[in-house]
C-alpha positions as CSV (number, residue, x, y, z in Angstrom):
1,M,82.6,99.5,99.0
2,E,82.3,100.5,95.6
3,L,85.5,101.7,93.8
4,K,83.2,104.5,93.1
5,E,82.3,105.2,96.9
6,K,85.7,105.2,97.9
7,I,86.9,107.5,96.0
8,K,84.0,110.4,96.4
9,K,85.5,109.5,100.0
10,L,88.6,110.4,99.8
11,P,90.6,114.0,100.2
12,F,91.3,116.8,98.3
13,S,94.7,117.5,99.9
14,P,97.8,115.3,98.4
15,G,98.3,111.9,99.0
16,V,99.8,108.7,97.7
17,Y,97.5,105.8,96.4
18,F,97.8,102.4,95.3
19,M,95.3,100.2,92.3
20,K,95.1,96.7,93.5
21,D,93.7,93.5,90.7
22,S,91.6,91.2,91.5
23,L,94.4,89.1,92.7
24,D,95.3,91.8,95.8
25,T,98.7,92.6,93.4
26,I,99.3,96.5,93.7
27,I,99.3,97.2,89.4
28,Y,99.8,101.1,90.3
29,V,101.6,103.1,92.4
30,G,100.7,107.1,91.7
31,K,100.5,110.7,94.3
32,S,98.4,113.5,94.0
33,K,98.2,117.1,94.8
34,N,94.5,116.3,95.0
35,S,93.5,112.8,95.3
36,R,90.6,112.5,95.2
37,S,90.4,115.2,92.1
38,R,93.5,113.2,90.4
39,V,92.5,109.0,91.0
40,G,88.1,110.8,89.8
41,S,89.8,111.4,86.5
42,Y,90.9,107.7,85.9
43,F,87.4,107.0,85.8
44,V,85.9,109.6,83.7
45,N,85.6,108.3,79.8
46,S,87.7,110.3,78.1
47,K,89.3,110.3,74.8
48,S,92.5,111.3,75.9
49,H,93.3,108.2,78.5
50,S,96.2,106.2,76.5
51,S,95.9,102.5,76.1
52,K,97.5,102.0,78.9
53,V,95.4,103.9,81.4
54,I,92.0,102.4,79.7
55,K,93.5,98.6,80.1
56,L,94.7,99.2,84.3
57,V,91.4,100.9,84.7
58,K,89.5,97.7,83.1
59,N,91.9,95.7,85.8
60,I,91.5,97.8,88.7
61,Q,89.9,95.7,91.9
62,A,91.1,97.4,94.9
63,L,92.2,100.9,95.8
64,K,94.5,102.0,98.5
65,F,95.2,105.4,99.5
66,A,98.3,106.6,102.7
67,M,97.6,109.9,104.2
68,S,99.0,109.0,107.8
69,L,101.9,111.0,107.2
70,M,100.2,114.1,105.7
71,I,98.8,115.0,107.9
72,L,101.6,115.8,110.3
73,M,103.1,117.5,106.7
74,E,101.3,118.0,104.7
75,N,104.2,118.5,102.9
76,F,103.7,117.0,98.7
77,T,107.7,116.2,98.5
78,L,107.0,113.5,100.9
79,N,104.2,112.8,98.5
80,L,106.6,112.2,95.5
81,I,109.4,109.8,98.1
82,L,106.9,107.9,99.6
83,A,106.0,107.0,95.5
84,K,109.2,105.8,94.7
85,I,110.0,103.4,97.8
86,L,106.7,102.2,98.2
């Protein structure tokens, strides 16, 4: 599945997302209150993106999303903790 298709299937709920490179190495872990909006914002052409974000986006080959615990708890603080641990 293409990245843009995966983004369209992300929920609008809080979550933790993992971005991977071509070697399947996690290159970024993020958290958000609105997962679809936040992850999608990386792929919008914007002059406000830093050079770091531009380089990151060029290397993204896969995207994973964790929400199973959020369904049970719906707690943004939990997402912050998961992002630190993972």
